[in-house]
Residue frames relative to the residue before (quaternion, step in Angstrom):
aa qw qx qy qz dx dy dz
M 1.0000 0.0000 0.0000 0.0000 0.00 0.00 0.00
T 0.3905 -0.7218 0.5213 0.2341 3.57 -0.78 0.99
Y 0.0144 0.7924 -0.6089 0.0332 3.56 -1.13 0.69
S 0.1137 0.7801 -0.6119 0.0637 3.56 -1.05 0.76
E 0.3064 -0.7107 0.6035 0.1918 3.53 -1.23 0.65
R 0.0356 -0.8181 0.5730 -0.0336 3.55 -0.85 0.98
I 0.3003 -0.7306 0.5867 0.1783 3.54 -1.34 0.31
F 0.1818 -0.7407 0.6378 0.1077 3.54 -1.01 0.89
N 0.1705 -0.7953 0.5783 0.0634 3.56 -0.53 1.20
W 0.0060 0.8064 -0.5799 0.1154 3.51 -0.68 1.21
V 0.2153 -0.7596 0.5964 0.1446 3.58 -1.19 0.44
W 0.0652 -0.7884 0.6116 0.0101 3.55 -0.86 1.02
Q 0.8366 -0.1543 0.0559 0.5226 3.56 -0.57 1.22
G 0.7697 -0.3892 0.1720 0.4760 3.54 0.88 1.03
T 0.6501 0.4963 -0.3249 0.4749 3.61 1.24 -0.12
P 0.3663 -0.7223 0.5355 0.2392 3.61 -0.71 1.01
V 0.0528 -0.7868 0.6147 -0.0156 3.55 -0.97 0.95
S 0.1361 -0.7800 0.6075 0.0638 3.58 -0.78 1.05
V 0.0811 -0.8032 0.5902 -0.0067 3.55 -0.74 1.10
G 0.3232 -0.7687 0.5249 0.1708 3.56 -0.78 1.05
Y 0.0636 0.7751 -0.6286 0.0075 3.53 -1.21 0.57
D 0.2961 -0.7508 0.5732 0.1417 3.55 -1.21 0.65
V 0.1650 -0.7713 0.6090 0.0837 3.55 -1.09 0.77
R 0.0063 -0.7964 0.6029 -0.0460 3.55 -0.85 1.07
G 0.8524 0.2642 -0.1542 0.4241 3.52 -1.25 0.55
E 0.3737 -0.6858 0.5792 0.2334 3.50 -1.44 -0.14
G 0.5521 0.6110 -0.4545 0.3395 3.55 -1.22 0.50
P 0.7696 -0.2931 0.2328 0.5173 3.58 -1.19 -0.39
P 0.5065 -0.6692 0.4370 0.3234 3.63 -0.93 0.74
L 0.0378 -0.7682 0.6391 -0.0069 3.54 -1.16 0.75
L 0.1975 -0.7881 0.5761 0.0897 3.57 -0.52 1.20
L 0.0904 -0.7777 0.6204 0.0457 3.57 -1.01 0.89
L 0.1027 -0.8021 0.5883 0.0056 3.56 -0.82 1.08
P 0.3838 -0.7365 0.5046 0.2357 3.61 -0.74 1.01
A 0.6027 -0.5288 0.4446 0.3993 3.52 -1.31 0.23
L 0.4359 -0.6464 0.5487 0.3018 3.56 -1.13 0.63
S 0.2450 0.7431 -0.5923 0.1920 3.56 -0.88 0.95
T 0.7095 -0.4274 0.3356 0.4486 3.56 -1.30 0.05
V 0.7828 0.2824 -0.1375 0.5372 3.59 1.08 -0.70
S 0.2549 0.8120 -0.4920 0.1834 3.58 1.18 0.52
T 0.1881 0.7352 -0.6410 0.1145 3.58 -0.97 0.96
R 0.5839 -0.5715 0.4326 0.3813 3.55 -1.23 0.40
E 0.5071 0.6506 -0.4242 0.3736 3.61 1.22 -0.27
E 0.6200 0.5677 -0.3575 0.4068 3.59 1.08 -0.60
I 0.7341 0.3525 -0.2348 0.5308 3.60 1.19 -0.40
A 0.3817 0.7454 -0.4728 0.2742 3.59 1.26 0.12
P 0.6666 0.4813 -0.3397 0.4567 3.67 0.81 -0.77
L 0.6375 0.5044 -0.3310 0.4792 3.60 1.05 -0.69
A 0.6317 0.5236 -0.3294 0.4672 3.60 1.01 -0.79
A 0.6578 0.5002 -0.3087 0.4710 3.59 0.98 -0.83
R 0.6160 0.5611 -0.3329 0.4415 3.57 1.08 -0.77
L 0.7617 0.3847 -0.1833 0.4881 3.57 1.02 -0.81
A 0.5216 0.6950 -0.3864 0.3092 3.59 1.28 -0.24
D 0.5118 0.6333 -0.4342 0.3853 3.63 1.21 -0.11
G 0.8031 0.2740 -0.1358 0.5114 3.56 1.07 -0.69
F 0.7632 0.2903 -0.1498 0.5575 3.57 1.30 -0.21
R 0.3897 -0.6214 0.6014 0.3167 3.53 -1.32 0.25
T 0.1452 -0.8338 0.5300 0.0536 3.55 -0.08 1.31
I 0.1227 -0.7684 0.6276 0.0249 3.54 -1.04 0.92
A 0.0445 -0.8160 0.5755 -0.0322 3.58 -0.31 1.29
A 0.0542 -0.8452 0.5305 -0.0361 3.57 -0.47 1.22
D 0.4481 -0.6255 0.5655 0.2969 3.51 -1.26 0.57
W 0.4329 -0.6180 0.5664 0.3315 3.53 -1.42 -0.04
P 0.6131 -0.5553 0.3911 0.4034 3.64 -1.08 0.55
G 0.8184 0.2160 -0.1768 0.5024 3.57 -0.88 0.97
F 0.6689 0.4117 -0.2945 0.5443 3.58 1.31 0.03
G 0.5345 0.6056 -0.4608 0.3677 3.58 -1.26 0.06
R 0.7093 -0.4859 0.3256 0.3934 3.57 -1.28 -0.27
P 0.6563 0.5286 -0.3595 0.4008 3.66 0.87 -0.74
A 0.6374 -0.4754 0.4245 0.4331 3.53 -1.31 0.27
A 0.2950 -0.7852 0.5282 0.1320 3.55 -0.96 0.91
P 0.4590 -0.6504 0.5123 0.3223 3.60 -1.01 0.68
K 0.5455 -0.5844 0.4715 0.3723 3.57 -1.22 0.38
L 0.0583 0.7974 -0.5929 0.0964 3.54 -0.51 1.23
T 0.3600 -0.6599 0.6015 0.2702 3.54 -1.22 0.52
H 0.2153 -0.8286 0.5062 0.1042 3.53 0.06 1.33
S 0.1149 0.7748 -0.6093 0.1232 3.53 -1.03 0.88
P 0.6412 -0.4955 0.3937 0.4339 3.60 -1.22 0.22
D 0.6052 0.5597 -0.3625 0.4349 3.61 1.04 -0.68
L 0.6475 0.5208 -0.3238 0.4525 3.59 0.93 -0.90
H 0.7421 0.4316 -0.2515 0.4469 3.58 0.69 -1.04
S 0.6103 0.5164 -0.3573 0.4829 3.60 1.11 -0.52
A 0.6445 0.5155 -0.3192 0.4658 3.58 0.99 -0.83
F 0.6212 0.5332 -0.3385 0.4640 3.59 1.01 -0.78
L 0.6875 0.4900 -0.3045 0.4411 3.57 0.76 -1.00
T 0.6366 0.5193 -0.3250 0.4685 3.58 1.01 -0.76
A 0.6607 0.4999 -0.3039 0.4704 3.60 0.96 -0.89
F 0.6390 0.5236 -0.3239 0.4611 3.60 1.01 -0.80
I 0.6142 0.5418 -0.3368 0.4645 3.58 1.00 -0.82
D 0.7138 0.4732 -0.2625 0.4446 3.57 0.81 -1.05
S 0.7597 0.4204 -0.2100 0.4495 3.59 0.97 -0.83
V 0.7954 0.3294 -0.1441 0.4879 3.58 0.97 -0.82
L 0.7363 0.3990 -0.2268 0.4973 3.58 0.97 -0.83
D 0.2779 -0.7651 0.5651 0.1343 3.55 -1.18 0.57
G 0.8318 -0.0771 0.0072 0.5496 3.55 -0.03 1.29
P 0.7645 -0.3399 0.2462 0.4893 3.62 -1.26 -0.08
T 0.0924 -0.8213 0.5620 -0.0326 3.54 -0.79 1.11
A 0.4601 -0.6275 0.5431 0.3156 3.56 -1.15 0.60
V 0.0771 -0.8084 0.5835 0.0089 3.57 -1.05 0.74
I 0.1317 -0.7310 0.6627 0.0954 3.52 -1.21 0.72
A 0.0379 -0.8120 0.5811 -0.0397 3.57 -0.66 1.14
A 0.2068 -0.7895 0.5706 0.0914 3.57 -0.80 1.06
G 0.8619 0.1173 -0.0763 0.4874 3.54 -1.16 0.66
H 0.8569 -0.0728 0.0903 0.5023 3.54 -0.90 -1.05
A 0.5184 0.6366 -0.4251 0.3811 3.59 1.17 -0.33
A 0.5391 0.6493 -0.3938 0.3642 3.58 1.18 -0.56
G 0.6783 0.5051 -0.3027 0.4395 3.58 0.83 -0.95
Y 0.6611 0.5060 -0.3048 0.4626 3.57 1.03 -0.77
V 0.6328 0.5219 -0.3274 0.4690 3.58 1.01 -0.78
L 0.6876 0.4684 -0.2844 0.4764 3.59 0.92 -0.87
S 0.6373 0.5310 -0.3296 0.4507 3.59 1.02 -0.78
V 0.6550 0.5040 -0.3124 0.4685 3.58 0.92 -0.90
A 0.6264 0.5479 -0.3399 0.4381 3.59 1.03 -0.75
R 0.6264 0.5254 -0.3466 0.4599 3.60 1.09 -0.60
Q 0.6875 0.4467 -0.2746 0.5025 3.58 1.10 -0.66
R 0.7870 0.1768 -0.0552 0.5885 3.56 1.08 -0.81
P 0.2033 -0.8390 0.4894 0.1236 3.63 0.25 1.20
D 0.7053 0.4487 -0.2727 0.4763 3.59 1.15 -0.46
A 0.3842 0.7598 -0.4651 0.2425 3.61 1.24 0.16
W 0.8293 0.2018 -0.0542 0.5183 3.57 0.77 -1.06
S 0.3352 -0.7216 0.5698 0.2056 3.55 -1.05 0.78
S 0.7643 -0.0888 0.0475 0.6370 3.57 1.22 -0.56
I 0.2292 -0.7845 0.5715 0.0733 3.54 -1.17 0.70
V 0.0355 -0.7538 0.6557 0.0227 3.55 -0.97 0.93
L 0.1179 -0.7900 0.6012 0.0238 3.56 -0.70 1.14
V 0.1298 -0.8129 0.5669 0.0309 3.57 -0.59 1.18
A 0.8206 -0.1297 0.0233 0.5561 3.57 -0.59 1.22
P 0.0720 0.8554 -0.5109 0.0447 3.63 0.83 0.95
T 0.0491 -0.7797 0.6242 0.0039 3.55 -1.06 0.86
W 0.1793 -0.7897 0.5734 0.1243 3.57 -1.22 0.35
R 0.7390 0.3708 -0.2131 0.5206 3.62 1.19 -0.31
G 0.4777 -0.7043 0.4607 0.2519 3.57 -0.90 1.02
P 0.7303 -0.4740 0.2714 0.4103 3.58 -1.25 0.35
L 0.7034 0.4661 -0.3011 0.4443 3.61 0.74 -0.94
P 0.6645 0.4725 -0.3304 0.4755 3.66 0.82 -0.76
T 0.6217 0.5284 -0.3495 0.4606 3.59 1.08 -0.63
M 0.6931 0.4749 -0.2819 0.4633 3.60 0.86 -0.95
M 0.7457 0.4081 -0.2139 0.4812 3.58 1.05 -0.81
G 0.4969 -0.6969 0.4075 0.3182 3.57 1.27 0.13
G 0.8098 -0.0647 0.0234 0.5827 3.60 1.12 0.53
Y 0.6364 -0.5364 0.4138 0.3689 3.52 -1.37 -0.15
R 0.0410 -0.8055 0.5892 -0.0480 3.55 -0.85 1.10
P 0.6180 -0.5571 0.3943 0.3902 3.63 -1.11 0.51
L 0.5579 0.6188 -0.3854 0.3966 3.59 1.12 -0.60
Q 0.6295 0.5584 -0.3448 0.4160 3.58 0.99 -0.76
D 0.6487 0.4978 -0.3147 0.4821 3.59 1.01 -0.76
R 0.6483 0.5155 -0.3240 0.4571 3.57 1.03 -0.74
V 0.6146 0.5352 -0.3425 0.4674 3.58 1.05 -0.71
R 0.6573 0.5051 -0.3154 0.4618 3.57 0.90 -0.88
T 0.6537 0.5170 -0.3145 0.4545 3.58 0.89 -0.90
A 0.6475 0.5278 -0.3191 0.4475 3.57 0.96 -0.87
I 0.6831 0.4848 -0.2941 0.4603 3.59 0.91 -0.91
E 0.6916 0.4779 -0.2784 0.4644 3.60 1.06 -0.68
T 0.5282 0.6496 -0.4024 0.3704 3.60 1.27 -0.28
P 0.5085 -0.6406 0.4678 0.3350 3.65 -0.94 0.77
I 0.8164 0.2531 -0.2315 0.4646 3.56 -1.30 0.58
V 0.7645 0.3255 -0.1990 0.5196 3.61 0.46 -1.16
G 0.6361 0.5838 -0.3245 0.3863 3.57 0.94 -0.93
P 0.6883 0.4727 -0.3118 0.4535 3.64 0.74 -0.90
A 0.6478 0.5132 -0.3274 0.4580 3.60 0.99 -0.79
L 0.6551 0.5035 -0.3080 0.4717 3.57 0.95 -0.88
Y 0.6548 0.5252 -0.3099 0.4465 3.55 0.96 -0.88
R 0.6466 0.5303 -0.3327 0.4358 3.61 0.90 -0.86
L 0.6143 0.5423 -0.3506 0.4534 3.59 1.06 -0.65
N 0.7279 0.4507 -0.2322 0.4617 3.55 1.02 -0.82
V 0.7267 0.3316 -0.2499 0.5473 3.59 1.26 -0.08
A 0.2474 0.7562 -0.5516 0.2505 3.57 1.10 0.71
K 0.6741 -0.5300 0.3312 0.3936 3.56 -1.16 0.59
P 0.6680 0.4893 -0.3409 0.4452 3.68 0.82 -0.76
V 0.6238 0.5371 -0.3447 0.4511 3.61 1.07 -0.67
I 0.6840 0.4647 -0.2879 0.4831 3.58 0.88 -0.93
A 0.6148 0.5426 -0.3473 0.4550 3.59 1.03 -0.72
A 0.6604 0.5025 -0.3096 0.4642 3.59 0.90 -0.90
M 0.6292 0.5417 -0.3351 0.4454 3.59 0.96 -0.84
Y 0.7020 0.4671 -0.2797 0.4591 3.58 0.80 -0.99
R 0.7134 0.4713 -0.2731 0.4409 3.56 0.88 -0.88
R 0.6764 0.5042 -0.3014 0.4442 3.58 1.11 -0.54
H 0.8656 -0.0314 0.0679 0.4952 3.58 0.74 -0.93
V 0.6134 0.5343 -0.3816 0.4390 3.62 1.17 0.20
Y 0.7853 0.1689 -0.0852 0.5894 3.59 0.86 -0.98
T 0.4187 -0.6784 0.5434 0.2632 3.54 -1.25 0.53
D 0.7291 0.3707 -0.2089 0.5361 3.56 0.98 -0.90
R 0.3086 -0.7913 0.5038 0.1572 3.57 -0.26 1.29
N 0.5871 0.6041 -0.3665 0.3949 3.59 1.16 -0.53
L 0.6079 0.5645 -0.3483 0.4364 3.57 1.20 -0.41
V 0.6464 0.5046 -0.3080 0.4823 3.56 1.25 -0.41
G 0.1564 0.8256 -0.5172 0.1624 3.54 0.50 1.27
P 0.7702 -0.3892 0.2444 0.4423 3.59 -1.29 0.05
E 0.6783 0.4816 -0.3061 0.4628 3.62 0.86 -0.90
F 0.6235 0.5397 -0.3239 0.4637 3.56 1.01 -0.85
L 0.6947 0.4788 -0.2746 0.4612 3.57 0.88 -0.95
D 0.5998 0.5535 -0.3604 0.4517 3.59 1.04 -0.70
E 0.6488 0.5159 -0.3145 0.4626 3.58 0.99 -0.84
K 0.6840 0.4872 -0.2908 0.4585 3.57 0.87 -0.92
V 0.6415 0.5122 -0.3285 0.4671 3.60 0.96 -0.79
A 0.6301 0.5365 -0.3367 0.4492 3.59 0.99 -0.80
V 0.6391 0.5058 -0.3273 0.4782 3.61 1.00 -0.75
A 0.6798 0.5078 -0.2984 0.4371 3.57 0.83 -0.97
R 0.7665 0.4018 -0.1967 0.4607 3.59 0.98 -0.86
R 0.3898 0.7154 -0.5049 0.2854 3.61 1.16 0.15
S 0.6529 -0.5306 0.3653 0.3984 3.58 -1.18 0.53
G 0.8281 0.1989 -0.1788 0.4926 3.54 -0.86 1.02
G 0.4676 0.7186 -0.4250 0.2904 3.58 1.24 -0.14
R 0.6077 0.6077 -0.3637 0.3593 3.56 1.08 -0.62
F 0.6050 0.5944 -0.3724 0.3767 3.62 1.06 -0.57
G 0.6915 0.4466 -0.2784 0.4948 3.58 0.88 -0.89
S 0.6399 0.5408 -0.3208 0.4417 3.56 0.99 -0.86
A 0.6638 0.5070 -0.3072 0.4560 3.58 0.89 -0.95
A 0.6488 0.5104 -0.3216 0.4638 3.58 0.99 -0.79
F 0.6713 0.4979 -0.3104 0.4529 3.60 0.89 -0.88
V 0.6981 0.5009 -0.2921 0.4200 3.56 0.71 -1.10
T 0.7429 0.4218 -0.2258 0.4682 3.59 0.96 -0.83
G 0.6025 -0.6059 0.3482 0.3855 3.59 1.24 0.10
A 0.4745 0.6972 -0.4340 0.3167 3.59 1.24 0.01
L 0.6850 0.4265 -0.2961 0.5111 3.60 1.25 -0.12
D 0.3998 0.7075 -0.4912 0.3136 3.58 1.22 0.24
P 0.3820 -0.7609 0.4724 0.2278 3.62 -0.58 1.08
V 0.7618 0.1180 -0.0929 0.6302 3.57 1.30 -0.39
R 0.4125 -0.7423 0.4808 0.2184 3.58 -1.23 0.33
D 0.7917 0.1587 -0.1414 0.5727 3.62 1.18 0.16
R 0.6754 -0.5222 0.3422 0.3926 3.54 -1.25 0.50
E 0.6288 0.5584 -0.3480 0.4145 3.59 0.93 -0.86
S 0.6686 0.4923 -0.3009 0.4691 3.58 0.96 -0.84
F 0.6311 0.5276 -0.3323 0.4615 3.57 1.05 -0.74
L 0.6887 0.4684 -0.2909 0.4709 3.58 0.85 -0.92
A 0.6047 0.5711 -0.3570 0.4251 3.58 1.09 -0.65
L 0.5876 0.5857 -0.3717 0.4165 3.60 1.14 -0.56
A 0.7581 0.3229 -0.1762 0.5385 3.58 1.18 -0.55
S 0.6137 0.5389 -0.3370 0.4684 3.58 1.22 0.40
P 0.4293 -0.4380 -0.7108 0.3444 1.61 -0.14 2.48
P 0.6437 -0.5157 0.3629 0.4336 3.62 -1.16 0.30
P 0.4732 -0.7111 0.4462 0.2669 3.60 -0.88 0.91
A 0.7544 0.0330 -0.0228 0.6552 3.58 1.34 -0.28
P 0.6763 -0.4292 0.3474 0.4876 3.64 -1.15 0.17
T 0.0621 -0.8413 0.5339 -0.0572 3.56 -0.62 1.19
L 0.0795 -0.7732 0.6290 0.0120 3.53 -1.03 0.96
V 0.1687 -0.7631 0.6176 0.0883 3.57 -0.99 0.91
I 0.0714 -0.7855 0.6147 0.0025 3.58 -0.77 1.12
Y 0.1343 0.7841 -0.5977 0.0991 3.58 -0.89 0.90
G 0.4837 -0.6911 0.4703 0.2593 3.55 -1.23 0.51
A 0.6030 -0.5964 0.4057 0.3408 3.54 -1.18 0.65
N 0.7065 0.4647 -0.2660 0.4627 3.60 1.15 -0.50
T 0.3290 0.7522 -0.5031 0.2699 3.58 1.23 0.28
P 0.5610 -0.6004 0.4332 0.3702 3.64 -0.93 0.78
P 0.6239 -0.6140 0.3252 0.3578 3.61 -0.86 0.95
R 0.6721 0.5065 -0.3241 0.4321 3.59 0.83 -0.89
S 0.6853 0.4608 -0.2813 0.4888 3.57 0.95 -0.85
R 0.6303 0.5459 -0.3390 0.4356 3.57 1.00 -0.77
M 0.6036 0.5612 -0.3548 0.4414 3.60 1.04 -0.70
E 0.6493 0.5091 -0.3152 0.4689 3.59 1.00 -0.83
M 0.6653 0.5008 -0.3022 0.4638 3.59 0.96 -0.87
E 0.6646 0.4995 -0.3055 0.4642 3.57 0.95 -0.82
A 0.6194 0.5310 -0.3444 0.4645 3.58 1.07 -0.65
L 0.6441 0.5076 -0.3111 0.4803 3.56 1.03 -0.79
A 0.6856 0.4961 -0.2829 0.4514 3.57 0.90 -0.96
A 0.6635 0.5209 -0.2969 0.4474 3.60 1.18 -0.52
L 0.4758 0.6793 -0.4476 0.3343 3.61 1.22 -0.13
P 0.5772 -0.5804 0.4349 0.3754 3.60 -1.08 0.61
G 0.8048 0.2693 -0.2123 0.4846 3.56 -0.90 0.94
V 0.6540 0.4679 -0.3084 0.5082 3.60 1.29 -0.16
E 0.2754 -0.7466 0.5820 0.1671 3.57 -0.97 0.86
G 0.1629 -0.7862 0.5884 0.0955 3.56 -1.13 0.65
H 0.0258 -0.7815 0.6234 0.0034 3.57 -1.12 0.71
R 0.1268 -0.7886 0.5998 0.0478 3.57 -0.58 1.17
L 0.3086 -0.7528 0.5598 0.1573 3.54 -0.79 1.11
A 0.6041 -0.5910 0.3994 0.3554 3.56 -1.16 0.59
H 0.7852 0.1460 -0.0675 0.5980 3.59 1.15 -0.61
G 0.5729 0.6246 -0.4316 0.3086 3.53 -1.29 0.26
S 0.1763 -0.7688 0.6093 0.0813 3.52 -1.18 0.71
L 0.8343 -0.1913 0.1246 0.5018 3.60 -1.05 -0.69
G 0.7330 0.3722 -0.2296 0.5210 3.59 1.17 -0.47
V 0.1959 0.8328 -0.5023 0.1257 3.57 1.14 0.57
H 0.6050 0.5656 -0.3659 0.4244 3.62 1.07 -0.60
E 0.7013 0.4403 -0.2469 0.5033 3.58 1.16 -0.65
E 0.7203 0.4565 -0.2489 0.4593 3.58 0.93 -0.90
E 0.8129 0.2018 -0.0598 0.5431 3.58 0.99 -0.85
P 0.0316 0.8510 -0.5241 0.0097 3.63 0.71 0.97
E 0.6170 0.5449 -0.3555 0.4428 3.61 1.06 -0.67
A 0.6816 0.4817 -0.2889 0.4690 3.58 0.90 -0.92
V 0.6571 0.4960 -0.3136 0.4731 3.59 0.93 -0.85
G 0.6628 0.5042 -0.3049 0.4621 3.57 0.93 -0.89
G 0.6483 0.5309 -0.3115 0.4480 3.56 1.01 -0.82
A 0.6714 0.4743 -0.2909 0.4895 3.57 1.11 -0.69
A 0.6984 0.4941 -0.2707 0.4414 3.58 1.00 -0.83
L 0.6249 0.6167 -0.3479 0.3289 3.57 0.95 -0.90
P 0.6787 0.4643 -0.3341 0.4607 3.69 0.73 -0.81
F 0.6373 0.5247 -0.3290 0.4586 3.57 1.03 -0.76
L 0.6778 0.4871 -0.2975 0.4635 3.60 0.87 -0.91
R 0.6480 0.5073 -0.3239 0.4667 3.60 0.97 -0.81
G 0.6442 0.5229 -0.3207 0.4569 3.55 1.01 -0.79
A 0.6531 0.5096 -0.3161 0.4625 3.56 1.02 -0.78
V 0.6416 0.5261 -0.3230 0.4552 3.59 1.06 -0.76
T 0.7305 0.4224 -0.2421 0.4789 3.58 0.90 -0.94
G 0.4699 -0.7119 0.4166 0.3146 3.57 1.28 -0.19
């Protein structure tokens, strides 16, 4: 299987941004986008990309300001990430492409499809979400969320506050409560890797935006469902049976839309794309092959 690591160099409002992506296999192109989170990297979808690389040329990309390298100071917003995805489509992809989007990436994939109807040949949304952690916990958007983001982005105080919120016990609790189903997978080495991603230089800017809802592509369920009504391309929603109830309701509502297919896995939560790549790949592959053959 062929494999290469590449860099997409992009400029956002005068700031150079380098985004890493990996290419595996041969065949029709398939873009894979990781979930946006404090520890988001394309490595979390690498096993899924490898699973699908026998039949596709998989392209797994980071998001701007996320991943392992030090991140430039960016004012993260839906406009920034939508613009990145559009630029990546134009520069790296060749015509309508199949896409797998995890978590918050789902909203961006659907939003871009509304602007560019020919962007995607088929869409697989894995545990799709549209609302960040704080708005979800607080039942909506509150001024406190903006103040939290501002505090984390502030020099001197911000880095210290951020380190408290990405300590190993905090990340461990997050994974064990609602990201992974098998708590035994959340061991010391795994956590060291995640903490290193969270604490890289500049990492707090993207994380603060995501956690406080500033990266939410829409602000209510109706707007999220409208992005897939009707679906802009053949669309499959995959989610795990162990997904937290509030999030699972949103996924089931999306999967129930006319023209959208749904597949519930026996196991898995919000990080099912990372924890269960074999199961996700097994569910996605027949759908993707069917979309390719028409």
